[in-house]
Steps between C-alpha positions, in 0.01 A plus 500: 500500500427208257140440607371863455701528185310213342172643619560849364640370160197274460250773588676731251477261224146416565417843361606327176487615140330374187710178523337389825608437853845384584554126548790558743388548868712200576744533218802543713426162671447355154837630380677371804337168433631501142850613601550289813263221502332383818313211647262364751180316538139608465154403629270279308191673346432259215145396613224746451318583823222249574159682509302452827197648667308729272682386182429133573128584496510548122367148437216544267538410135456853383755633748741234395448579142566869569828426673605282202389763242686779694821302498492390137377831356776691682763238407416572136557875527793537738637782288224729615583496868736749674837368598635830640657334802684230313829688453500586867437144599775379278751748642383431854567135437855586375543714817393206714738266334795719587421500873688254719294180568230545755487883498207549257140425602419488124714192436343214293639155471420405138751625245272396219218737610754770584582513127133526410362826653125457545249765370226575744237385248665162450493455875128583504434248216667226698299586805164488313599162353595379839149596630342339198710181521406445865134466413569251207442127562821303548619320189498157644568328165798723426843332475836621398606395150699173524811652339499773766449249778829343392704806549772503760362578859699831508302632201181434687593773744510772240223765501176376340604132525516483877132603509387378161191335627388799715253770410696761696634767265840657561695790363665257271166432336448867426826512297421174329147640392651832382753306289222300339308813421798668341590194288147444399472859397803473275388171351160631396635760256851360430359166361411678175237392258631145446219247434680209665709444820819481325455834325408656829804352670719653229349844581548453873855396453565801276359722764729345756809544290427862411373609840736320732858614439733211523737518803819292550472258790754491780546359854463849650166574324191475712259257328161657415144376514296544194312804619833679560625406151175641343503814724872582429505381140832328540593145568734216427422227238344277768294785629377578153407130464311497821289806403432352158381174655259689735383724210414186312320353804267794512398421151444132569818398313723228637860614520799365690869508516711252299826387663784263419547204731869516569731283701841573660743206572219258424277667760176683425518877532224759491354551150653779294217748401480550119179653360125530550276244329140584410274189465275535199312209336732237658827668398752706691585830338838647611563863601839617624472787744876583496515522123167680511392282210305185427714214369412515125331204333638379179405785252342670797628843433305747284411873484165603595284758321680781690845365396583374851670165569226238588620172635306181512636314810654155455362206707723299722442205263629702207808602696572139595462380133699793352810592685566783260217704641723566814818547301333776298496698828883495510639866473856569431507823695326352807609138488316175443151452628543315834274208418665196351343259272477224757353735766161489342482129562513558876218750549317534843193720527491732810160608603440838660310468816558812704387442865220749478332305223488188715269615793143419587403861555628611156288217340195629695562862379550380141169312506318819618626730221268564215490701178790735419640443862577138416869408529715184552606469870581131514693227318479122500848372422410130513244557220751705308764232538270246330456735197872583472608144577300375199715705258769335296858526624415600858719304741323610811273771663586664828410809703715799420682577824576862397180655656558326829875584510447869426262535782740306732788723393302823546399402849867489590606835367736695730413874570737650238333298217157576638579865468628461144165342400312783676695767323387365174148587592561865606466648149140373477416716807744790447197744476211482741246425221730220376447568128762231396320234690160597380625523141669154530190330627284656232768400243474135616122518465533618144342852582746707300321824418233734617480729804545193735742309282866393553628765257366786707662372824827417328515859351448636851832327591699692237553853618801683326837467657479883563189449700657219700805711566298793603281281730819373662640851561168612642477203739855569628422864552172427682667250726779740595258786549273291718795414716604855524150624603481243766828627641709191407868576414587246230839346489674403182423140579130578546481700175664203326232279650222717363662502162511115496142481596384730215745340260365154560152624404642653182674179411168307536317756292759466223472126504121517493539727192725244334253221561202701375687607179595137412145370582347771287707355208353159571147642497568686177631178340196305620275770335709489176601859545848423373639859465396570862659178610829592324491825690461336835751218444772708325479849633330468835684190598810415302619854446393623834654198700758316273584272789163522687281225638328449168785501257461138375122509496486832313744372237314183444161675480633766276605232269155331528351846429693535174428147398121552552512828302676331202856647567681166490851634458472721813335213686794270421755764592347540842460120561869436445633818665439422865777248553484533881134405520411171678274442203765563239489136366128516424529851360763392247280206403195725443717727294633215288153361433361842413784564259461163332124526483499844331746351242261206444715239684293370798771250609834676545775245570764741642512810712457830314760772518431620847778723629740395772444822700220755566381698205416862500143553601317626182301822506125442523282546184341800650630839609578496879606766748839471650507426879669741728788396734392284792528619854813390695517154649372508870756474773339201663551119459221274402496123455598355161175313477250751354738791568338821392674721244442878487545530124196615306440745225336843548159440317 
C-alpha cells in the first residue's frame, strides 16, 4: 500500500496551486530520517566525468575559449537557471540515508558533498572547465606555497590539497568557484564609497555584522563554510570573521585573524582567536566580530552626518600602548571584555588559506579572468606572512587551521547530522521556481529592485497565512481524492502519512516567508528606506515570530534603523533590550557610545543605564497593521539546527 500511496499523493500535488509544486515526494522518508536517524555509506562522485572522444577533440584555441566563456558566464548568473529538481534530490538523499547500509544504489561516500546538493548548471560548469583544463599546458613551474607544504601530512589528503598541482577539476572546485562569485558580488557593493582600503574595510565589516546574525557556538553545532554563512545569513563570531576576511580579499585588502599565544602548564597551546586585523599602511587595525564593532581608537568615536556612531578602529600598537582601550569595553551587564592587558603582548597572526585558494588550477582560472569577471581565487600566505610579520607587536605568523579543520570535520559527519544540514537548504527550494534562492543570490549581487531584482522574488515567498492554510487543505483533499479514485482504501496511518508530507511542505513555505521578510528589511535598510525597514523588522519579523529564527538579527537591525533615521532613544532601547542575544555585549557598548555622543561626551567611562532585563519593544514610528494569529505548530519534529517555525503574519 505504501508505494502506490506515495505515487498517488505525489501525482495529486503536482496539479499544484499558485504556490508551486510540492517539495514532498520523499517527505515521509525525510521525516523518518529526522525522527529516527539512520546511517550507511555512499559512493564517491566527487570527480567530474573526464571528457573523452568527441569532447576531447575541442582543442583549438577558439573552442577552448568558448568552453571557458561558457563556464564563467554561467557561473556569474547561477540565479537564472532552473533548480526545480533540487528539493526532490535533497529529499531523496535523506531517504537514502535512512536505508540500511548497502541497500541503496544511490549511496555516496563523501559526507561533505552530501551536504552540498549540486545544481545541474554547476555540474555543467565543472565539466566545461574540465575540458578546458585538459587542453591547457602543464604549469611546470607551479609549486605549493612553502607554508602549505609544511602542513601535517593528513591535511594534504583533504579535497583540493591532495590534487593541488593537477588541472583536473572536481565537484569541490565548483562549490569553491561559486563561493568566490558570491563573496566577490557582496564585496563590490558593500565596500561603500570609501576612498582608501581602511574605509572600505569598515564598510565590509559593517555589512558582515548587519547581515550575518550572530549565533552562539557549541560542540553540537555543525561548522559552516563561508558560502553557507553568506547564504543562510547566520554564523558564529569565527564564521563572521572568516567571511569578513574573504570579503576584504576580494577587494585586495590584507586581513587576518589575531590570536593570543597561550600556554597551559608551561606548554604551548593552540592560539586563542581574538579579532580580525586589517593591514593598512603598515598598521594592524582591529575589528571584533563577536562584539560587532571595531575596537575604538583613542577619541575614535564620533557621530557621522546621519547621526550614526562612526568608529575609527584602533591599531594593535595603540592597544598595546594604552591598556585602557580594552578596559573601555567592559560592560557591567555582560561582564568584562575577555582580553586582558597582557594578552596584546602575545599576538599571533593567523592567515586564512582555504585549500581551494591553494591549487594550480584556481591560479590558472584566475589568470584567465578579465574585466568585470575578475575575482580573487588564490592566496599566497608566505608573502602575506612577510607583510604581517613586519608589523609591530606581532610575535609570530602562522596558517589558520580553521579552514582545514572544518573541512576535515565535515567529511566525518554521521548521517543524522548530514540530514540536519540538508534540511536547512529545503526552504530555498520549497517552491519549484525557488524564489527564495533566486532572491538571495540577487541580494548578494546587490540587485535589489526591478522586475528581476531580489525584492520581487522575496515578495513571491510571502503569501498570506490564509493562502498557505488554504493551499495545505487543498493538497490534503487532492491527495485523499486521488487515492479514492484509484481505488485505494486509506488507513488512518496512511492518512497521517499524507498529512505529514503536506505539513512538511507548509513548514518549509513558512520558513521561506520568515527569511524573505527579514531579508526585505535588510534591503530596505541598505536603500535607506527606513520606514519600510521598520515595517519588516518590527511587524513582519518580531511581531510575527517573537522567538523566530531572526529574533536577534531583527532587534539589532531595528536598532540600527532607528539610529540611522535619527531616533537615538529608540535605537538605544532596542540595543539594550535583547539580553539573550549572543551579541548583547557589543549592543550595549554601541548603545553606551551613542548615548554619550548625542550628549556631547565621546569618551564615556562607565556603562549607561542599560536595563537588567528585556525592555518592551516600542511601537514603530509609522502606523502598522496588526498580524493575525499564526497557524498551529506542525505535529512533526525537526532538528534544532535550522529548525523551521510555522509562525508568520497574515500579510
